[in-house]
C-alpha positions, 0 to 999 in steps of 0.5 A, spaced: 161 810 904 156 811 898 154 818 900 162 820 899 163 816 893 156 820 890 159 826 892 166 824 889 163 822 882 159 829 882 165 833 883 170 829 878 164 829 873 163 836 873 170 838 873 171 833 867 165 837 863 168 844 864 175 841 862 171 838 855 167 844 854 173 849 854 177 844 850 172 843 845 166 848 845 169 854 847 176 854 845 180 860 841 182 860 834 188 856 832 194 859 828 195 855 822 203 854 820 204 859 814 208 853 810 205 848 805 204 841 808 200 835 806 198 830 811 195 823 808 191 820 813 189 815 808 191 813 801 186 808 799 180 808 794 174 804 791 170 799 795 175 794 796 179 799 800 173 802 803 171 795 807 178 792 808 182 799 809 188 797 805 190 802 804 186 807 809 180 811 806 181 817 810 183 822 805 188 828 806 189 834 809 193 840 806 196 846 809 197 851 804 199 859 806 195 859 813 189 855 810 188 848 813 183 844 808 181 837 809 180 833 802 175 827 801 174 825 808 172 818 807 171 812 812 176 812 818 177 820 818 176 822 825 180 815 827 186 817 823 186 824 825 186 822 832 192 817 831 196 822 827 195 827 833 191 832 828 186 837 831 180 837 826 178 843 830 183 847 826 180 846 820 178 852 815 174 848 810 172 841 808 172 839 801 168 833 798 169 832 791 164 827 789 159 822 792 162 816 793 163 813 800 171 813 800 170 820 799 165 822 804 164 817 809 167 820 815 165 827 813 160 828 819 164 827 824 170 831 821 164 837 821 163 836 828 170 837 830 171 843 825 165 846 828 167 845 835 162 840 837 157 844 833 157 850 838 160 854 833 159 857 826 165 856 823 169 853 817 166 851 810 163 845 807 165 845 799 161 839 796 157 838 789 150 840 789 147 832 789 151 831 795 148 836 799 141 836 796 139 831 791 142 825 795 143 828 801 149 824 803 151 830 809 145 831 813 142 838 814 144 838 821 151 837 819 150 842 813 148 847 819 141 848 816 138 845 823 139 845 830 138 841 836 137 845 843 144 848 844 147 845 838 146 851 833 153 851 830 155 848 823 159 850 817 158 855 811 156 851 805 158 852 798 155 848 793 161 846 788 160 849 781 165 848 775 170 854 774 167 858 780 172 860 785 171 860 792 176 864 797 178 861 803 183 866 807 188 869 802 187 862 798 183 861 792 180 855 790 177 853 783 173 847 782 175 843 776 169 838 773 172 832 772 170 825 769 168 820 774 161 820 777 154 824 776 158 830 779 165 830 781 170 836 782 177 836 782 180 843 784 186 848 783 188 852 789 192 858 788 196 861 794 201 867 794 207 862 793 204 855 790 199 853 786 196 846 788 192 841 784 187 835 785 185 831 780 180 827 784 177 821 780 177 822 773 177 818 766 183 821 762 184 816 756 179 816 751 182 812 745 189 809 745 193 805 740 195 798 740 198 793 735 192 791 732 189 798 731 186 804 735 181 802 741 176 806 745 177 805 753 172 801 755 169 798 762 173 791 762 179 789 765 186 792 765 189 795 758 194 790 756 196 792 749 196 800 749 202 803 745 200 810 745 194 815 747 191 818 741 185 821 744 185 824 752 181 829 756 185 835 753 181 840 758 184 836 764 191 836 761 190 844 760 188 845 767 193 840 771 199 841 767 199 848 769 200 847 777 206 847 781 204 841 785 199 836 783 195 830 788 193 825 783 188 820 784 191 814 780 187 808 782 192 803 778 197 803 773 193 800 767 186 798 770 179 802 770 181 807 765 174 809 763 173 812 770 180 813 773 186 817 771 191 811 772 199 812 772 199 811 764 194 817 763 198 821 769 205 820 765 201 823 759 198 829 763 205 831 766 209 831 760 211 838 758 207 840 764 209 846 769 208 841 775 214 840 779 212 835 784 207 830 784 203 825 789 200 819 787 194 817 792 187 813 791 190 806 790 186 800 789 187 794 793 191 791 787 196 796 788 198 794 795 197 786 795 199 781 794 205 786 792 206 793 793 206 796 787 206 804 789 214 805 789 214 802 782 208 806 779 212 813 782 218 811 779 214 809 772 211 816 772 218 820 774 222 816 769 217 818 763 216 825 765 222 828 769 217 830 774 219 828 782 213 823 783 212 821 790 207 815 792 203 817 798 203 812 804 198 812 810 200 816 815 205 820 811 206 827 812 210 831 807 213 838 807 212 841 800 217 846 800 223 842 803 221 837 797 221 842 792 227 846 795 231 839 794 229 839 786 232 846 786 225 849 785 223 856 787 217 857 792 
């Protein structure tokens, strides 16, 4: 009878809503493992990866000494987290390095999860000022600056500023200005055991030698005639060569060097550094099709520098301490 069905639907809907409320909105603070893990929800970058999702553009999550940080949640972030069974309500902070779609496109859904369906005031949103204000790439609602009815939650917003440290639990994150867009910041995250760096997207090589003389890096295609690097971003080498673990956005081996690190540039940065372990990510589509060049790119960097280098893949989870112990490194 319709009356019986109506009552059944009312009761089951009520139970489902109560269950959802306590699961997502009135939940307990989760405990984050004390170790060090990097979870790559996506490893792609640039427009082609954004609209093809080859590789995916969902960024990565870093667990470091009890801090859970989501870095550059691009398009597909929430979907990829669900596929990897990652609880976004356990995040302590979300970090946007700059205002390009492959780095911020999924952030609003991630913020809603971190802030428990926007019912809780919790977590941090760290982003360049232009992302927050000038271009307003994250809505005021998701910055916790406006509320709708009972949705009064949101993150504590921290505009990134060069060399201005941010404390997250027992870790300290220091933004590092890099060379890619109007405002772009990598970072160094210092914990009790390890210091972890993230380059974001950045130019590194400025001038290079060729058989016919020295050239400046320009916006044209792949560099085919490079024999050495004569001028580079010395500040970036100083910052990132001093960390224990480096996550490097390379984009390609020898192309778009006017805006990206490249594996040629990364090998130069890592030479004579203190870095013990390096992850390559932010691959352009040309790194995966028609052939997968990522293992060769990692091999190139490792052979050129002696630094253990891992090419990240979509969905990969790496135990940093185990990898470093395999190298005989102390953590």
